[in-house]
C-alpha positions, 0 to 999 in steps of 0.5 A, a space after each residue: 658778088 659771084 666769083 668767076 674763078 674759085 679754088 676748090 680747096 678754099 671752097 671746101 667747107 663753105 656753106 650752101 644757102 637757098 635764095 631765102 637765106 636758109 642754110 642747105 648744107 656744106 660743100 665737101 667736094 667738087 665733081 668733074 668729068 674729063 673731056 678728050 681735048 678740053 679741060 675737065 667739066 664741072 658737073 656739080 658739088 658734093 654737099 653735106 646736108 643735115 643728118 650727115 647725108 651727102 648729096 649731089 648738087 648740080 652746078 646748074 642749080 648754083 646761082 652764085 659762088 663767092 664770099 665763102 658761100 654758095 647760093 642755089 636755086 632752092 631745089 635740091 634732090 636729097 637722094 644720097 650721092 653715088 659716084 658714077 663712072 667717069 666722074 672724078 672728085 677734085 679734093 679726094 682724087 685730084 689733089 696730090 696727083 702727079 702731073 708733068 709740066 710739058 714746057 720744062 718736063 718737070 713732074 709736079 704735084 697738084 695742090 689746088 684746082 681752080 674752076 672758072 665760070 665760062 658763062 651760062 652756068 658752065 664751069 670747067 677746070 681753068 688752072 692748076 696750082 702745082 708744087 715742083 720738087 724740092 731744090 734743097 736737101 733740107 727736110 723742112 724745105 718745100 719745092 717752088 710753086 707755079 700755076 699751069 692751065 690744064 693743056 700745059 700738063 699731062 698726068 704722070 702717075 708712075 705704076 705702083 706710085 701712091 698718090 699723096 693724100 696730104 691735102 685731102 686730109 687737110 680738107 677733111 680735118 673738121 670731120 668727126 670720125 664717123 663722118 670721115 669714115 663715111 667719106 672714105 667708104 665713098 672713095 675708090 678702094 685704092 684711094 681709100 687706102 692712100 688716105 688711110 695710110 697717111 692719117 695719124 695713128 690716133 685719127 685712123 684708129 677713131 675712123 676704123 672704129 666707125 667702119 664695117 668689119 670688112 673695110 677696116 680689115 682690108 685697111 689693116 691688112 695692107 698696113 705693115 705689121 708695126 703700123 697696124 699694131 700701133 693703130 690697134 693700140 689706139 683703138 678701144 680694146 673691144 673694137 681691136 678685139 673685134 678686128 683681130 678675131 677676123 684675122 687668121 690666128 697667126 696674123 692675130 698673134 703676130 699683131 698682139 705681140 707687137 702691141 703694147 703689153 697693157 693694151 694687148 692684155 685687155 684685147 686677149 681677155 676680150 678674145 676669150 669671150 663669145 662675140 654675142 655675150 656681155 664679155 664680147 661686147 664690153 670695153 675694159 676701160 671704164 672709170 673705176 674709183 674706190 669707195 673713199 674717192 670724193 665727188 670732186 675726184 669722180 667729176 675730174 675723172 669723167 671730165 677728161 676730153 678723151 673719154 667717150 660720153 657713154 663711159 663718162 655717164 657714171 663711175 664704177 665703185 670697187 674694192 682694190 685692185 682698181 684695174 679689171 678684173 678689179 676687187 669686188 664690184 660695189 656699184 655705180 654712181 651716175 654723174 648727175 647724182 654727183 652734181 647734187 652733192 658737195 665736192 667732199 662727199 664720198 662716192 661710196 655713199 652715193 651708189 645706185 642700189 637699183 642698177 645691177 651688173 650683168 654677168 660676163 656670159 650674159 647674152 647680148 639680148 639680155 644686156 639690151 633688155 637691161 639697158 632698155 628697161 633701166 634707161 642706161 647708157 652703160 651697164 657694168 659687167 662682172 665675173 663669177 667672183 663679182 669682180 668688175 671686168 668691164 662695161 657695155 656701152 650703148 654704142 656697143 649694143 647698137 652696133 650689135 643690133 643694127 644690120 651690118 650695112 646700117 652705115 650705108 643705108 639712107 633715108 627715102 630717095 624722094 627729092 625735097 623742096 626748099 622754099 620753092 614750088 616743085 618743078 616738073 623734072 625731065 626724063 633723063 638717062 643715067 648720065 649725069 647732067 648739070 640741069 637734070 633731076 639729080 640737081 
């Protein structure tokens, strides 16, 4: 049964199906436009389809909403979504916004928005779920809640007051860092910073690693130095070094001084190398073991959930010391090889004799050729004394060889059909409609 009223926060993450029951994607937001007198009008949904692409689904193409799912007519335009002037995302931009209850002159925060079908496929904002200010001094208490129609409130953001991003973060909690980064890049600049500011340090670090240099520099620049240093501590050393290399020397040094000494030491080492060399691309946190370590110990090290898959594909066997720069590098042991031997087998006997390390001053092109030639997901990097100083992983190489704007490039803009014959679409202007070609 199709619902006539839906709360947007509950709609987020719901699956979208075509009439045949095939899954089209997942709802990520609802798009509305403000009107002069009437409540905001719903123009469509922002849907994430396979490939992590976000598209616009016109509300006129929605035939049913209910039971945690959305049913469409089956015709979907796969062009990447681009927000137009006058359009507002409910989850990303309305939740957390302050409004003034006109009946009692109390400021409240929007925690959810109800949209309602007014007939003929026309949806509009019908109700707001609001949180009033706290009435007790307890730090764990929350203010009372209330419902209000759109006409019973007026927007009341004070100059310089940041909009809460708590509910936006909750709605996007299931997104992988790369997908959350793409979502933030689609937001208006000010809203992007508000959301980033409220993310936990480790989550923000993961997201910044997936952003282009300029955008992550913009975010870190607006953070206080102490918070920026905490976030840099949580980032991979090579990503932190890439960011700090873009800052003026005095700002970079100030942040390094605030970072944890061990993390700052790794970043300082990476900053000594040119960015287009193995030393500039590598990370200083490979899995390092002694020759006497056993297969069981090696598998336990690569089983850690926080370890990136590329770093867990092999372990580096070295002589002491076991922190970069290590003692002499002996070789790699790939995890598949470890799986073929008993747990008590010494890793020093399983070293891959064919994979050679690259020098720290090797060019990025040479590193790329080595990885492509030997089908590697990581390659060890050594210095002049043949000491291990780090590894270059496949994601480091891809970030280097892909164009700077690869994150924003999409596939073709041709619309796709889902179990339906393509209909002739009317010619429209740039204004978004609920039944036009963008549906």
